[in-house]
N, C-alpha and C positions, 0 to 999 in steps of 0.2 A: 361466395365466402372469401375468396382471395381479395376481391375488390374492397370488401368491408374491412379486412385486416389492413390493407394499405391505408384506408382512410383513417383508421384508429391510430396507426403508427405515425402518419403525417400530422395528426392532430395533437401529438405530444408537444408540450411546451418546450421551447428551445431556450437554453440558458446562454448567457453572454459568453463570448470567447474567453477561454482560460478561466472559467468561473471557479472550478474546483481548485485550480492552482492558486488563485487569489485567496480562496478560503484557507488553503494550507499556509500561504504567506502570512496571513493575519494571525493564525494560530501559532506559527513558529515565532513570529515577532513577539507575541505575548510571552511565550516560553523563554525566549532570550532575555526579555525585559525582567521577568521574575527571577531568572537565574542571576542576572547582574545585580539585582537588589539583594538577593541572598548572599552574593559574594561581598557586596559593600557592607552589609550588616554583620558579616562574619559568621553567618549560619553554616555555610559550606565548610568553612575551616573547622567548625565544631564537629560537623558530621565526619569529616576525614580524620579528625583526632579521636573521635569516639569509636569509629568503625575500624577495629583491628584487622578485619579480614580484607579490607579494601574492595569489597564487593560493590559497595555503593559507587565507587569510582568506575568500576568496570561497567556497571549498569548505565551510568551516565554516558560513557564513551560509546557503548553499543546503541543507546537511544539516539544520540545525535547522528551517528553514522547511518542508522536505519532511517532517520528522518530525512536526511539528504537523499538517500536512495529513493524514499517515497516521493520526494519532490521531483526527482528526475523522471520517475515513472508517470506521475500525474501530468507533468509537462509533455511527455512523449504521447500519452494517450489523448491529451487535449489537442495536440497537433493532428493526430490520426482522426479525431472526431471532426475537426475543421475540414480535413481533406475529404472525409465522407460526405459532409454537408455540401462541399464544393461540387462533388460529382452528382449529388441529388438535386442541387439547386444552384447552378452556376452563377446566376445573377446576384444572389445574396453573398455567396462566398467571394466572388470577385471584388466586392466592395471592401472585404476584409484584407485584401492583399495576399490571399492564399495562392501560392504558386502551383505549378503542375508537376512538381518533382515526384518521382516514384516513391510510394509509401506502401504500408501494409495493405491498405485498401486497394491500391492498384494491383498488387499481386493477387489479392483475393478475387478481384473481378476477372483477371486473366485465367486463373485456375478454374474458377467456377464456370466460366464461359466455355473453356476447352473441355471440361468434363461433361457439360450438358450437350455440347456439340457432338462429342463422341458417342453419347447415348442415343442421340437422334440419328446418327449415321449407322449405328449397329443396333438392330432390334434386340439382340440378346446381350447387349453390353451391360455392364454393372454401373449403376448410378452412384458416382463418387461424390456428388454434391454435398450430401449430408456429412460424409467423412471430412471433406475439406472445411466445411463450416465448423465442425467440432475442433479440428486442429487449430484453426485461427482463434476460436474462442478460448481454447486452452492456453494458447500463446499469450492472449491478452490478460487472462486471469492468473497466470503463473507468478508475476511479481506480487500480487496481492496475497497469494498463498505463502510466499516467502516472508512477507511482512507478518502474516499471521503466525508463522513459526517463530519469528523473533519475539513477538508478543509473549508467546508461551515460554520462551527462554528467559525473558526478563522476570516473569512471575516465578519461575523455578529458581532463578538466581536469588530472588528475595527470600524464598523459602530456605534455600541453602544457607544464606546468611543468618536466618533465624536459628537454624540448627547449630551453626558454628557459635552463635552468641550464647545459646544455652549450654553448649559444651564448655565454653570459657567460664560461665557461671559455676558449673559443677566442679571445674578444676580448682576454683578458689576454695572449695571445701576440702578437696583431696590434698592439695599441696600446701594450703595455709594452715595456720594454727587452729586448734579446736576452739569453737565459739565460746566466749565467756563474756562477763560483764565489762571487762577491761578492753577487749579488742573487738567488740561488736561493731563499732563505728569503722574501724579499719577494714573489717570483713565486708561491710556493706559497700565501702568505696571500691574494693576489689571486685565485688559482684557487679557493680554498676558498669564496669567496662564491658562485660559480656552482655548485659542488658542493653547497653547502647548499641552494640553491634547487632543484636537481634532486632531491635526496633527500627534503627535507621536503614538497615538493608531491606527489611520488609516494606517500610515506607517508600524507599526509592524504587523497589521493584513494582509495587502497585501503581505508583504515580506514573512511572515511565511506561508501563504496559498500557495503562489507560489512555495516555496521550498518544501513544503510537497506534493504539486501536482506533482512535478517532481519525488519524491519518489514513489508516487502512480503509475505513468507511468512505472517505473522500475518494480514494483511488477506485474502490469497488463501484461506487455510484458512477464515476466517470467511465469505467470500463463497460458497465451495463448500457450506457448510452451508445457506446460504439457498437456493442452487440446488436442493439436495436437498429442502428444505422445499417449494419451488415445485412440484417433481415430485409430492410427496405430496399437495399441495393440488390439483393437476390431476387426480390419480387419484381422490381422495376427495371433497373439498368442492365442486369445480367441477361434477363429475358430479351430485352431490346437488342443487346449486343449479339446474343446467340442467333436471333432471328435475322437481323439485318446483314451483318458481315463479320468475318473473323477479326479478332483483335490483332493489331500489329505485334510482332514479337518484341519490339523494344518499348512499348508503352501503350497508352490509350489515345483514342481520338476524341475530339470534342470535349 
């Protein structure tokens, strides 16, 4: 059963180095290009003028900050994946110029090997290997959960802007003159301010949350490949390290 699982995992298709980071770079380049076109055509200026709550500006700022955070995490996970592939297949990874600097994968192998060695030495010892695996998986998935939270925040900001826009619309009835045939046009112009706030903030929240959700998917897919690599390492390399000889305290051999 274990041998079959190893074969299936090794049979997974490998993506090029930094594949998901390159996808993010293409997506973000398109976003920047569209934003520059909107600025050149004066659309963003109209949005800022119509949005009295300035929530659209806040949404844009949060979106670009979260996008840069997603890029840094995708890049970090990509490097971790290359390190894992290096340890599983040194020949292929050496051609990519991957060094042997200590990374999350190295720490994982050391802790897993020490835990399994402790269990083998003590018959009544507690097997902490599963706990160690869950800890490292949670650490890898934590940035994706943070981005997921930001996606929800962007959606809620858009809804808050919608509510503020409707409030501004209702205020035009309360503070303005009573509707009549003479002032109906002026009343509609006053109402359009609140309507613009409601529509533009909703639009900004939905678009920003959707684009950031795509980046979260890229990060999650990259993380799951690292998790699969950790499983392969647990089945192959950690077993070999545990049986052969203890790992050096300062790093890995071979």
